[in-house]
ChimeraX commands (.cxc) that place a marker at each C-alpha (Angstrom):
marker #1 position 38.84,42.51,24.52 radius 0.5
marker #1 position 36.32,39.99,23.43 radius 0.5
marker #1 position 33.23,39.09,25.37 radius 0.5
marker #1 position 34.54,35.59,26.06 radius 0.5
marker #1 position 37.72,36.92,27.68 radius 0.5
marker #1 position 35.70,39.30,29.83 radius 0.5
marker #1 position 33.45,36.42,30.97 radius 0.5
marker #1 position 36.46,34.21,31.69 radius 0.5
marker #1 position 38.12,36.92,33.77 radius 0.5
marker #1 position 34.89,37.34,35.70 radius 0.5
marker #1 position 34.83,33.60,36.55 radius 0.5
marker #1 position 38.46,33.71,37.65 radius 0.5
marker #1 position 37.80,36.64,39.92 radius 0.5
marker #1 position 34.71,34.87,41.33 radius 0.5
marker #1 position 36.72,31.71,41.98 radius 0.5
marker #1 position 39.42,33.75,43.61 radius 0.5
marker #1 position 36.83,35.37,45.82 radius 0.5
marker #1 position 35.32,31.98,46.90 radius 0.5
marker #1 position 37.06,30.77,50.03 radius 0.5
marker #1 position 38.59,27.24,49.91 radius 0.5
marker #1 position 36.37,26.09,52.81 radius 0.5
marker #1 position 33.24,26.83,50.78 radius 0.5
marker #1 position 34.61,24.88,47.84 radius 0.5
marker #1 position 35.53,22.00,50.13 radius 0.5
marker #1 position 32.01,21.97,51.61 radius 0.5
marker #1 position 30.46,22.03,48.14 radius 0.5
marker #1 position 32.76,19.16,47.07 radius 0.5
marker #1 position 31.80,17.10,50.13 radius 0.5
marker #1 position 28.11,17.79,49.49 radius 0.5
marker #1 position 28.49,16.65,45.87 radius 0.5
marker #1 position 30.42,13.54,46.96 radius 0.5
marker #1 position 27.73,12.68,49.54 radius 0.5
marker #1 position 25.00,13.14,46.94 radius 0.5
marker #1 position 26.92,10.96,44.45 radius 0.5
marker #1 position 27.32,8.25,47.14 radius 0.5
marker #1 position 23.59,8.47,47.89 radius 0.5
marker #1 position 22.74,8.09,44.22 radius 0.5
marker #1 position 25.15,5.16,43.88 radius 0.5
marker #1 position 23.63,3.47,46.93 radius 0.5
marker #1 position 20.12,3.99,45.52 radius 0.5
marker #1 position 21.21,2.56,42.17 radius 0.5
marker #1 position 22.78,-0.50,43.84 radius 0.5
marker #1 position 19.61,-1.04,45.90 radius 0.5
marker #1 position 17.46,-0.78,42.77 radius 0.5
marker #1 position 19.73,-3.30,40.99 radius 0.5
marker #1 position 19.45,-5.72,43.93 radius 0.5
marker #1 position 15.67,-5.32,43.99 radius 0.5
marker #1 position 15.52,-6.04,40.26 radius 0.5
marker #1 position 17.64,-9.19,40.65 radius 0.5
marker #1 position 15.45,-10.36,43.56 radius 0.5
marker #1 position 12.30,-9.61,41.56 radius 0.5
marker #1 position 13.56,-11.65,38.60 radius 0.5
marker #1 position 14.41,-14.58,40.89 radius 0.5
marker #1 position 10.97,-14.39,42.53 radius 0.5
marker #1 position 9.23,-14.31,39.14 radius 0.5
marker #1 position 11.27,-17.32,37.95 radius 0.5
marker #1 position 10.54,-19.21,41.19 radius 0.5
marker #1 position 6.83,-18.38,40.97 radius 0.5
marker #1 position 6.70,-19.52,37.33 radius 0.5
marker #1 position 8.46,-22.75,38.27 radius 0.5
marker #1 position 6.01,-23.31,41.14 radius 0.5
marker #1 position 3.04,-22.73,38.84 radius 0.5
marker #1 position 4.47,-25.23,36.34 radius 0.5
marker #1 position 5.08,-27.85,39.06 radius 0.5
marker #1 position 1.55,-27.40,40.44 radius 0.5
marker #1 position 0.02,-27.72,36.97 radius 0.5
marker #1 position 2.07,-30.86,36.28 radius 0.5
marker #1 position 1.00,-32.32,39.62 radius 0.5
marker #1 position -2.69,-31.63,38.92 radius 0.5
marker #1 position -2.45,-33.19,35.47 radius 0.5
marker #1 position -0.56,-36.22,36.80 radius 0.5
marker #1 position -3.07,-36.73,39.60 radius 0.5
marker #1 position -5.72,-37.40,36.97 radius 0.5
marker #1 position -3.59,-40.28,35.67 radius 0.5
marker #1 position -3.01,-41.97,39.03 radius 0.5
marker #1 position -6.33,-43.91,39.01 radius 0.5
marker #1 position -5.68,-45.02,35.43 radius 0.5
marker #1 position -2.24,-46.29,36.39 radius 0.5
marker #1 position -3.80,-48.06,39.39 radius 0.5
marker #1 position -6.25,-49.81,37.07 radius 0.5
marker #1 position -3.49,-50.80,34.65 radius 0.5
marker #1 position -1.40,-52.17,37.49 radius 0.5
marker #1 position -4.39,-54.11,38.83 radius 0.5
marker #1 position -5.09,-55.50,35.34 radius 0.5
marker #1 position -1.48,-56.66,35.05 radius 0.5
marker #1 position -1.58,-58.26,38.48 radius 0.5
marker #1 position -4.95,-59.95,37.92 radius 0.5
marker #1 position -4.36,-61.17,34.36 radius 0.5
marker #1 position -6.01,-64.57,33.97 radius 0.5
marker #1 position -3.84,-67.47,32.91 radius 0.5
marker #1 position -5.16,-68.17,29.45 radius 0.5
marker #1 position -3.56,-68.96,26.14 radius 0.5
marker #1 position -2.94,-66.05,23.83 radius 0.5
marker #1 position -2.88,-63.36,26.55 radius 0.5
marker #1 position 0.92,-63.07,26.74 radius 0.5
marker #1 position 1.17,-60.53,23.87 radius 0.5
marker #1 position -1.68,-58.55,25.42 radius 0.5
marker #1 position -0.01,-58.55,28.84 radius 0.5
marker #1 position 3.36,-57.61,27.33 radius 0.5
marker #1 position 1.74,-54.71,25.47 radius 0.5
marker #1 position -0.04,-53.50,28.62 radius 0.5
marker #1 position 3.22,-53.69,30.59 radius 0.5
marker #1 position 4.91,-51.60,27.90 radius 0.5
marker #1 position 2.16,-48.98,28.03 radius 0.5
marker #1 position 2.33,-48.94,31.84 radius 0.5
marker #1 position 6.14,-48.42,31.80 radius 0.5
marker #1 position 5.78,-45.63,29.21 radius 0.5
marker #1 position 3.18,-43.89,31.36 radius 0.5
marker #1 position 5.50,-44.05,34.39 radius 0.5
marker #1 position 8.39,-42.77,32.24 radius 0.5
marker #1 position 6.23,-39.84,31.08 radius 0.5
marker #1 position 5.50,-38.94,34.70 radius 0.5
marker #1 position 9.18,-39.24,35.59 radius 0.5
marker #1 position 10.02,-36.88,32.73 radius 0.5
marker #1 position 7.83,-34.31,34.50 radius 0.5
marker #1 position 9.60,-34.93,37.82 radius 0.5
marker #1 position 6.89,-37.18,39.27 radius 0.5
marker #1 position 8.10,-40.47,40.71 radius 0.5
marker #1 position 6.58,-43.48,42.40 radius 0.5
marker #1 position 7.08,-43.64,46.15 radius 0.5
marker #1 position 9.11,-46.82,46.33 radius 0.5
marker #1 position 7.71,-48.53,49.40 radius 0.5
marker #1 position 8.55,-52.10,50.28 radius 0.5
marker #1 position 6.99,-54.42,52.81 radius 0.5
marker #1 position 9.21,-54.41,55.87 radius 0.5
marker #1 position 9.93,-50.67,55.80 radius 0.5
marker #1 position 8.63,-48.43,58.59 radius 0.5
marker #1 position 5.33,-46.52,58.35 radius 0.5
marker #1 position 5.78,-42.77,57.82 radius 0.5
marker #1 position 2.55,-40.73,58.09 radius 0.5
marker #1 position 4.05,-38.10,55.77 radius 0.5
marker #1 position 4.39,-40.65,52.96 radius 0.5
marker #1 position 1.83,-43.33,53.81 radius 0.5
marker #1 position -1.84,-43.73,54.48 radius 0.5
marker #1 position -2.62,-46.74,56.67 radius 0.5
marker #1 position -5.70,-48.56,55.35 radius 0.5
marker #1 position -5.49,-51.35,57.95 radius 0.5
marker #1 position -3.66,-52.01,61.19 radius 0.5
marker #1 position -3.15,-55.74,61.54 radius 0.5
marker #1 position -1.98,-57.48,64.73 radius 0.5
marker #1 position 1.26,-59.33,63.93 radius 0.5
marker #1 position 3.27,-60.70,66.87 radius 0.5
marker #1 position 6.24,-61.57,64.60 radius 0.5
marker #1 position 6.53,-58.04,63.11 radius 0.5
marker #1 position 7.59,-54.69,64.53 radius 0.5
marker #1 position 4.92,-52.19,65.43 radius 0.5
marker #1 position 4.51,-49.80,62.47 radius 0.5
marker #1 position 6.12,-52.11,59.93 radius 0.5
marker #1 position 4.56,-52.06,56.46 radius 0.5
marker #1 position 3.04,-55.44,55.59 radius 0.5
marker #1 position 1.90,-54.66,52.05 radius 0.5
marker #1 position 1.41,-51.77,49.66 radius 0.5
marker #1 position -2.25,-51.57,48.61 radius 0.5
marker #1 position -1.91,-48.59,46.27 radius 0.5
marker #1 position 1.21,-46.82,45.05 radius 0.5
marker #1 position 2.02,-43.31,46.13 radius 0.5
marker #1 position 3.60,-40.57,44.03 radius 0.5
marker #1 position 5.91,-37.67,44.77 radius 0.5
marker #1 position 7.26,-34.63,42.99 radius 0.5
marker #1 position 10.69,-33.93,44.39 radius 0.5
marker #1 position 10.18,-34.11,48.15 radius 0.5
marker #1 position 6.50,-33.19,47.94 radius 0.5
marker #1 position 4.08,-36.12,48.28 radius 0.5
marker #1 position 1.32,-35.84,45.68 radius 0.5
marker #1 position -0.51,-38.96,46.79 radius 0.5
marker #1 position 0.49,-41.04,49.82 radius 0.5
marker #1 position 0.93,-44.76,49.38 radius 0.5
marker #1 position -1.88,-46.79,50.91 radius 0.5
marker #1 position -0.37,-49.51,53.07 radius 0.5
marker #1 position -1.29,-52.28,55.48 radius 0.5
marker #1 position 0.59,-51.80,58.74 radius 0.5
marker #1 position 1.54,-54.23,61.50 radius 0.5
marker #1 position 0.70,-53.51,65.10 radius 0.5
marker #1 position 1.20,-55.41,68.33 radius 0.5
marker #1 position -1.66,-57.70,69.33 radius 0.5
marker #1 position -3.98,-56.27,71.99 radius 0.5
marker #1 position -2.70,-58.71,74.66 radius 0.5
marker #1 position 0.93,-57.58,74.16 radius 0.5
marker #1 position 0.09,-53.90,74.61 radius 0.5
marker #1 position -1.31,-54.37,78.13 radius 0.5
marker #1 position 1.48,-56.82,79.09 radius 0.5
marker #1 position 4.24,-54.30,78.25 radius 0.5
marker #1 position 2.45,-51.42,79.94 radius 0.5
marker #1 position 2.13,-49.40,76.72 radius 0.5
marker #1 position -1.11,-47.71,75.74 radius 0.5
marker link #1:1,2 radius 0.2
marker link #1:2,3 radius 0.2
marker link #1:3,4 radius 0.2
marker link #1:4,5 radius 0.2
marker link #1:5,6 radius 0.2
marker link #1:6,7 radius 0.2
marker link #1:7,8 radius 0.2
marker link #1:8,9 radius 0.2
marker link #1:9,10 radius 0.2
marker link #1:10,11 radius 0.2
marker link #1:11,12 radius 0.2
marker link #1:12,13 radius 0.2
marker link #1:13,14 radius 0.2
marker link #1:14,15 radius 0.2
marker link #1:15,16 radius 0.2
marker link #1:16,17 radius 0.2
marker link #1:17,18 radius 0.2
marker link #1:18,19 radius 0.2
marker link #1:19,20 radius 0.2
marker link #1:20,21 radius 0.2
marker link #1:21,22 radius 0.2
marker link #1:22,23 radius 0.2
marker link #1:23,24 radius 0.2
marker link #1:24,25 radius 0.2
marker link #1:25,26 radius 0.2
marker link #1:26,27 radius 0.2
marker link #1:27,28 radius 0.2
marker link #1:28,29 radius 0.2
marker link #1:29,30 radius 0.2
marker link #1:30,31 radius 0.2
marker link #1:31,32 radius 0.2
marker link #1:32,33 radius 0.2
marker link #1:33,34 radius 0.2
marker link #1:34,35 radius 0.2
marker link #1:35,36 radius 0.2
marker link #1:36,37 radius 0.2
marker link #1:37,38 radius 0.2
marker link #1:38,39 radius 0.2
marker link #1:39,40 radius 0.2
marker link #1:40,41 radius 0.2
marker link #1:41,42 radius 0.2
marker link #1:42,43 radius 0.2
marker link #1:43,44 radius 0.2
marker link #1:44,45 radius 0.2
marker link #1:45,46 radius 0.2
marker link #1:46,47 radius 0.2
marker link #1:47,48 radius 0.2
marker link #1:48,49 radius 0.2
marker link #1:49,50 radius 0.2
marker link #1:50,51 radius 0.2
marker link #1:51,52 radius 0.2
marker link #1:52,53 radius 0.2
marker link #1:53,54 radius 0.2
marker link #1:54,55 radius 0.2
marker link #1:55,56 radius 0.2
marker link #1:56,57 radius 0.2
marker link #1:57,58 radius 0.2
marker link #1:58,59 radius 0.2
marker link #1:59,60 radius 0.2
marker link #1:60,61 radius 0.2
marker link #1:61,62 radius 0.2
marker link #1:62,63 radius 0.2
marker link #1:63,64 radius 0.2
marker link #1:64,65 radius 0.2
marker link #1:65,66 radius 0.2
marker link #1:66,67 radius 0.2
marker link #1:67,68 radius 0.2
marker link #1:68,69 radius 0.2
marker link #1:69,70 radius 0.2
marker link #1:70,71 radius 0.2
marker link #1:71,72 radius 0.2
marker link #1:72,73 radius 0.2
marker link #1:73,74 radius 0.2
marker link #1:74,75 radius 0.2
marker link #1:75,76 radius 0.2
marker link #1:76,77 radius 0.2
marker link #1:77,78 radius 0.2
marker link #1:78,79 radius 0.2
marker link #1:79,80 radius 0.2
marker link #1:80,81 radius 0.2
marker link #1:81,82 radius 0.2
marker link #1:82,83 radius 0.2
marker link #1:83,84 radius 0.2
marker link #1:84,85 radius 0.2
marker link #1:85,86 radius 0.2
marker link #1:86,87 radius 0.2
marker link #1:87,88 radius 0.2
marker link #1:88,89 radius 0.2
marker link #1:89,90 radius 0.2
marker link #1:90,91 radius 0.2
marker link #1:91,92 radius 0.2
marker link #1:92,93 radius 0.2
marker link #1:93,94 radius 0.2
marker link #1:94,95 radius 0.2
marker link #1:95,96 radius 0.2
marker link #1:96,97 radius 0.2
marker link #1:97,98 radius 0.2
marker link #1:98,99 radius 0.2
marker link #1:99,100 radius 0.2
marker link #1:100,101 radius 0.2
marker link #1:101,102 radius 0.2
marker link #1:102,103 radius 0.2
marker link #1:103,104 radius 0.2
marker link #1:104,105 radius 0.2
marker link #1:105,106 radius 0.2
marker link #1:106,107 radius 0.2
marker link #1:107,108 radius 0.2
marker link #1:108,109 radius 0.2
marker link #1:109,110 radius 0.2
marker link #1:110,111 radius 0.2
marker link #1:111,112 radius 0.2
marker link #1:112,113 radius 0.2
marker link #1:113,114 radius 0.2
marker link #1:114,115 radius 0.2
marker link #1:115,116 radius 0.2
marker link #1:116,117 radius 0.2
marker link #1:117,118 radius 0.2
marker link #1:118,119 radius 0.2
marker link #1:119,120 radius 0.2
marker link #1:120,121 radius 0.2
marker link #1:121,122 radius 0.2
marker link #1:122,123 radius 0.2
marker link #1:123,124 radius 0.2
marker link #1:124,125 radius 0.2
marker link #1:125,126 radius 0.2
marker link #1:126,127 radius 0.2
marker link #1:127,128 radius 0.2
marker link #1:128,129 radius 0.2
marker link #1:129,130 radius 0.2
marker link #1:130,131 radius 0.2
marker link #1:131,132 radius 0.2
marker link #1:132,133 radius 0.2
marker link #1:133,134 radius 0.2
marker link #1:134,135 radius 0.2
marker link #1:135,136 radius 0.2
marker link #1:136,137 radius 0.2
marker link #1:137,138 radius 0.2
marker link #1:138,139 radius 0.2
marker link #1:139,140 radius 0.2
marker link #1:140,141 radius 0.2
marker link #1:141,142 radius 0.2
marker link #1:142,143 radius 0.2
marker link #1:143,144 radius 0.2
marker link #1:144,145 radius 0.2
marker link #1:145,146 radius 0.2
marker link #1:146,147 radius 0.2
marker link #1:147,148 radius 0.2
marker link #1:148,149 radius 0.2
marker link #1:149,150 radius 0.2
marker link #1:150,151 radius 0.2
marker link #1:151,152 radius 0.2
marker link #1:152,153 radius 0.2
marker link #1:153,154 radius 0.2
marker link #1:154,155 radius 0.2
marker link #1:155,156 radius 0.2
marker link #1:156,157 radius 0.2
marker link #1:157,158 radius 0.2
marker link #1:158,159 radius 0.2
marker link #1:159,160 radius 0.2
marker link #1:160,161 radius 0.2
marker link #1:161,162 radius 0.2
marker link #1:162,163 radius 0.2
marker link #1:163,164 radius 0.2
marker link #1:164,165 radius 0.2
marker link #1:165,166 radius 0.2
marker link #1:166,167 radius 0.2
marker link #1:167,168 radius 0.2
marker link #1:168,169 radius 0.2
marker link #1:169,170 radius 0.2
marker link #1:170,171 radius 0.2
marker link #1:171,172 radius 0.2
marker link #1:172,173 radius 0.2
marker link #1:173,174 radius 0.2
marker link #1:174,175 radius 0.2
marker link #1:175,176 radius 0.2
marker link #1:176,177 radius 0.2
marker link #1:177,178 radius 0.2
marker link #1:178,179 radius 0.2
marker link #1:179,180 radius 0.2
marker link #1:180,181 radius 0.2
marker link #1:181,182 radius 0.2
marker link #1:182,183 radius 0.2
marker link #1:183,184 radius 0.2
marker link #1:184,185 radius 0.2
view
């Protein structure tokens, strides 16, 4: 008889000697260990997915912050351009200059919009919101609602829902005599 057959017969006799309960316990132990390994693998996969999402979100946040910082340097320049357009003297030969400046101004705003930065569109008559506006004056106006925006002094800018620079506005308030007459403080 060959050595292989002797070894095989030895394994058969050992398996025959092992009680079925011991085999069942060993099988259950192996199944529990396999389930534990599978659970650990799934947890590691989930952690990897969460890590990738966090890295992508962090990279996006860094990009948005860098774009906001760069854009903030342009806000005063845009203010000056807007003021120059508004204050253009009425003189002959300035129309091409004004048209060119308007074109440059629109291109600058379009470049900001391409980076997700938009003008806070505030109109006189809308209500003052301290999250979006900075009140530079409070002016008594009996014919206007308290907190109504009278004029926009300087544009504000936002990136998504985040305000990068609040709009400076003039705000209406009730005259001092009306406050005491209504009992409000």
